[in-house]
N, C-alpha and C positions, 0 to 999 in steps of 0.2 A: 092237318098241315102236319108234317115230320119235324121232327126235330132238326135243327140247322149244327152241324158238325161248327166246332168252335173255329176249326179253320178257316171257315165261308164267313164269318165276321166279318172279314175284311171287305170285304163286298156289299154291305150295307146301302152303298151308293148306285148297285145295280140290285136292284131287288128282287128282278124279274130271272135273272143268271142265277144268284143265288137260291131261289126256293126252287127252281130246275134244278142245280145240281144235287141241292140235301136231297129234293126227292130221287132222284139217281141214285144216291149213296144208300138213302135210307131203304130203295127198294130191289139192289142189289143191282139194278138196271144198269150199268155204266159202259158207257160205248168202249170201243178199243182203238177209236178215232175218233176226234176233235176236230173242230176245224171251228175258232173262236174268230172273229168278225167284228170290226169297228172302228170308229176315229179314235188317231193317236191323244193319249189320254184318258180310257174310257177304262181301264183296268184289267186289260186284254190280258197281260203280261202275270198280273196279280194274283187271276182267276185261274190260269195256268198250276201257277205254286201252288195253288190254295188247293185245287184239285188233287193235285198230286202228294197234300200232305193227308189228304184223306185217302188216297188209296197206299202210300206207302205206311202209314202210321198202324200199328195194330190196332190200334183202339178206334180205327173208323175219321180217324182229322182231332185230336181233342186239342191240337196247337201249341200243347206245353210240354208233350213228352222231348227225346232226345233227337228222334226219326222225325216232325215235325221241325223244328228248331232246326236244323241240318238243311231240309227243305228250305224254309222260309230264309235262312242265311246263304240257301242255294252253293252249299257244302256237302251235300247228301250226293255219295256216289252212284248212286244207282237214280238217280234224279240228272237228266244232262240238256241241256240247252245248247242247242246250234244257232250259228248265223252263218249267216254265207261268207265265202273266205275270198270271194270273189266281186269285181265291179259289174258283174254282170251276172250273180247270180251262186248257186250252190255250184258247187263244185261237184265232178262227178267221182272225185276219190274222198270228199266228204262221206258222198250219202253210201261209197260200197263199205266205208270204216264203219259209217251207221249198221249198216245189216249185215256186216261181221258179228258183231259186239251184240246185237238182240239176240242171239241163239244164247248167249253167254250166258250162267246164272247170276244172279243180282250177287254184290258185295254183303251188304249186310240186310235188306227189306225180303218180302215175300215176293216183289213186284219191282217191273222197273220202268219208270214213264221220260217220254224222250219229247222235249219242245222243241219246236222247228217255228222260229221265231221268222217272219219274213217270207211268209210262205209263196208270197206270190213272184217271189226270185226264185222258185224251186218249179226249174223248165229243162227242157229237151231232154238230155240222157241222164241227166241229174233225177229227174222225176218219173224218167221212166226204168231206172232202176231199181227205185224206190215202189211200183205200184204193188208189186207180187209181197210184199212187206208189210204194206199197208193194208192186202187185203184181205191175206191168213195169218196175223203177227201169233207169235207164242199166248198161249193165256194169261201169260203172266205179264207182260210189255203192251202197254198204253202209249199211243201219239195223241199228242197235242198242237196242232198246228195252228200258227196268227198270224191274221192278213187284214188289209183294214176293209177289201170286199171279198164277198166268193168271187165275184167276175175278174180278180188279180188273177185267182189258182185257175193252175190246169182244170179245166173240167174231170178228165181223168183221174185227178187225186182229190177234188172237192166232193166228186161223187160216191166215194169212201170214205166219207168223214160226217159225222153228224154235224151239223152248222148250229151254232152257240150266237147270235146277234148279242151287239153292245152298245148300248145307246148314250150320245153322245150327252155329257156330266155336265148339267147347268153350275158356271162356278159359287152360286152362290150355294147350291148343294153340297160341292167339296169345299168350300170357306166353311160352312157348317161343320159338317164332319170332320175336317182338319180341328180346329177349335175345340170342338168334344170332345175327341179321343187323346189329342197330344195338351189339352190345357192351356191353351196361348190364346191372346187376342187376335183379331179380323188384320193387320196388321201383319204381325208376325206368319200367319197362316197364307195370306196370301204368299211372301216372300217363298214360301216351303213350298208353294205349289206351283210359282215360276219355276224352280231350280226343279224340280222332283218330277212335277207331271201328273201325278194321282194321288187319293188322298192317303194311300197306304205308304208309298211312296215316301210322301212328303211327311208321316208322321216320323219315317226312321230313319228323315233327314236330321228332322228339327233334336231327336232321340242320339245324334252322332257329334260331339266337336268337333273330331276333325272335319269331319265333311260338309260344315256351318265355317270352319275354319277356312277351307278349300276357298268356299263361296267368297268368302272377305276379301280373300288376298288376290281372287280372281279379279274382282271390278275393282280393288285400291291398285292393281297395278295398270289396268285400265284410264281408273281417275289421273295415273299420273304420267301418260304417254306422251302428252303433246309436249312436256319439256325434257321428258328423256331422253340421251343418246343412245346410237346405237346397241352398244354397251351397256346398259344400264338395261334396255329388253331383253336382250340376251339372258341376264342375269334374272332375271325377272321370270321369262317363261322356264329356268332351271326352277328358282321358287315354287313353283303355277305346280310345276310335275311332283315334287318333294310334298307338298300338300295333299295333291290327287293321292300320293302314294302311301300317307300316312297309314288312313284304315287298311290297305293291302295289309301291311307289315301285320301289323295284330293279326290276322286272316291267315297267314304264313304260321305268322308261329303255333296257333290254335291247329292247321293241317300237320304239323308238323309232329305234334304233341301227340294229335292222333292217330298218327300215323307209329310213331312211336308204342301206342299201347296196342294198337293190332298185329304187329311183328310181331308177336308172341305165338297168336292163334290164327293168321290168316295164312293164306298159302299162298307160294309166289305170285301164281297167276292175279289175286285177288289183291295183292299188296300192287302188283303194277298197275290195275285196272285203279286202285283209289288212288296213284299217284299222275295217270292221266286224268281222271275225274280234277284232282285238285288244280292241276297248272290250267285244266281248262280252267277254272272258277276266277282263280287270280286271272286271266285272260279277261273274263266276263265281267268282273268286278272292276279292272281298269278302265274296263270300254265303259261302264257304268260312271262312274268317276268322271272321268273324260267329259261325255254327255254333261251330266250336271253342271261341271265347271264350266261347260259354252253355254247352259242355258242360265245360267245367271249372268255372264258377260250380255249375252242376247237380250235379256228382260231390262238390267241397266241400259243398252244402248236403246230401246224402246221408250222407255221414259224420257232419254233424253231429246228422243225424236218428236214426240208428241210434245214437251216443255217447248221445243223449237217452233214444231208448230203452231202454238199457242193452244192445246189442245186442252180443256180444260176436264181435267182427269185424275183422280189424284197418284203419285208416283207409288208406284209396286214397291221399289225398294230407298223404303224410308229412312233408313238405317245411314243412305248416301244420299240423302235428298239435298243438300249444299252443291255437291258435286253435280249432281243432275244440274241445277242451275246453271252454275258456272261454266261447264261443257255446252250446255244448250246456247248459253249467252257470246258463245267466242268462235261457235261453228258453223254452216250452213247447215241446210236439210241434207243435200246432195252426200257430203261428206257423212253423215252420220247413214246414210242408206246404203252407201258403200261400205261401211263398217261392220252393218247388220250385212252382207253380204259374206265379209270375211269370216266370219262366224259360222255360215251358213255351209261355204266351202269347210271348214275345219271339221264339222260334223261330219260333212261328205269324206273327208279324208279318214275321220277314225272308223267310220264304219265300212271303210275301202280299205283297215290295214296298213294305212298310213303309221309310220312311226309318231307317236302322242310327242314326244318331244320336238319335232321340224314340224310338226301341225299348229300345235302351239306358237311357236316361233313364227312361222311364216305369218299365222292370223294378229298374232301384235304388231308385226309391221306393217301389215296391213292396214291394220286399222289404225296405227300410227300414223301411215302416210295419210290415209283418207280425211282425219281429223286435224292434221295441221294445214289442210288446204287452204287460200287465204279463203273470210270470210264473204260471201256476198253482201252489196249494200241488202239494207232490211227496210 
C-alpha cells in the first residue's frame, strides 16, 4: 500500500477514498477532472481541499508547508472554489470568467485547482460553455466537481470526470474521529459535528474560539426571542453578524499582510489575481460562518422539538439544556417546526446570495413569531 500523504489524513473516516487518492498521487496517475459524489457531511469538500494540497504542494501534500496551509485555509490564489451565484444555478458569466482564468499562469504554485461545488446546478449554457475546457484542460489545471449524486450532474459533464463515491459516515465513527483528533469528550464532539457537519470541519470549529463564540451568541439569542421586542431582535441580528465576521477580520488582516509581501515581486496581473482570490475567499468564509451559525440554531431547535415531543434522546446542546427544557415546556410542536422552517429558509437565502444581515433578521423575527404562538393544550 502506498504511503498516504499527510494532507489526506483528514479522510480517515473515508478510508476507501483516502486509499484511492493516495494511490493516484503515489503513482502519478491523477485525473484532471474528478466528480466527488456523496451525501451531505460525507467529507467531499474536505477531500477536494486535501487533494488540492497534494497537487499544489511541492512535497506532494505534506500538510505542513505554507502552500498546504493556504489551501487548507482557503487562501491559496491557485485553488479556486466556485459556488452558484443564482437560485437557478451557475451563471454563464461565472463559467466564462472561469474559462478565461484557466489559461493564465498560476500565481504561486506550478498548478491550479478549480473546485466546483453543487455541480448538479451546472446546467444549460453554463454547462455547455465548460465542456471543451473540461475535456481538454491545460496540463497544469485540475477540476474537482462536487455533487450529491451522479444523476444530478449533466451526463455530458459527468462523462468527462472520474467518479469518486463517498459513503455515509456513521455518527459513532464521526464522533470517535472528532474525540480522537481534537481531544474532547463525546458531548463536545456532538456539538461540533452538529455545527460543522464533518469531522475535519468539526476539528476546525473546536480550534476556533471565535467560531465557538458565534454559536453561543446565536443560540443564546434564540433562547431569549420569546421575551424580546422588535428592537431587541434587530440588535441581536447585528451581534450575531459581528460574531460571524470575527474570524473573517483576522483572515483579512492575513491577506493584506501577504499582499504587501507580494507587492515587491509579483507582476500587476498576478497581484490582481491575488486580490480577486482574496475577495472570493472572504465571501466563501462569510458564507461558511453563516451556515455554521444557522446549523447551530437548527440543532438547538431540534433539541427543543425532541423534548417537546417527549422523545427520550439526549440533547446535543448540553450547555443549553435548561433553555431546551424551558422552551419545550412553553411552546407547541407546530411552533418549533415553523421555527425550523425559518432556519431552512435562511439557509436557502444565504445559498442564493441574499444579504446575510437581512437573512438573519428575517429568520429571527420568524422564529420569534413561531415560538410565541399560544401553546396547544397537552
